[in-house]
N, C-alpha and C positions, 0 to 999 in steps of 0.2 A: 165125809165133807171135801168139796171142792179146792185144790191148790189154786189161788188166785194168781200164782206165779206162771202157770200153765194156761195155755189157750184153752178153749171148750175145743171138743172134737162134733164136727158136724157130721152126721151120717148118710150117706146116698145110698140108697136100693135100687139098682139096676139089675137085679137077678131078672132071669127070663128075657131079656134083651140082647139085641145080637150086634155084633161090629157092625158099623162105629157107633152106634148110640150110647154104649157104656162112658165111652172117653169123651163125646160130644156132650153127654148131662155133666160129666165130672168137669169139663172145662167151663160151661156156665155156672156150675155150684161155686168152681173156685171163683169165679171172677164177682160172686157178690160177697165173698170173705175178705177179711183183713189179711195184710201181710203178715205170713208167721203163722197164720190159721191153720189148722189141720183138717184135713177130710178124709173121713173113712167111706171107702167105696167097698160095697158088696156085689159080686157078680159071678155068673156062673158061665158066661161063654168062655169056651178055652181059648179063644183068641185075646182075651183081655190079658193074659199071662204075656203076652208079648205086645201089646199095645200099651200097656201102662208103663212100662218102663221107658219106651219109645216115647211117649206123649210128655213123660216127665224132662228127660233129656232135651228135648226140642223145645219147652217152654221155658225151663229153667227151675219148674217147681222140683221139690225133692220127694222121693219115693223113698219115704222112712221102714217102710215093712209092708211084705208080702207072706201071707199065710192062707192058711186052708181052715174052715169054720163052718161047721153045721152043713158040707155039703156044697159050699159055696166059694170062692175066693174073696180075700179080704185086702185092699190096698189102703194104705196111709199115707197120703199125700200132705204135706208141706208146702203152703203157697208160698212162692217167692216173695223175697223182699221188693218193696217197690222200686 
């Protein structure tokens, strides 16, 4: 059962795409979400490990988690408040 106090997580699969596409697609996806929403990004590009922290810092979104799962990187971003 979903917790109504927790925002839903939107998943974006950018596995197989190279820099700068993972960050560009994440940026587009975040624009469509409400403030405070969570975006989980699956990426295989090694550059994403550097790109997503910089992206979060520059845009004000919060990078809540970075982990490995099933041969890809998982980035959990929380959209900044308006």
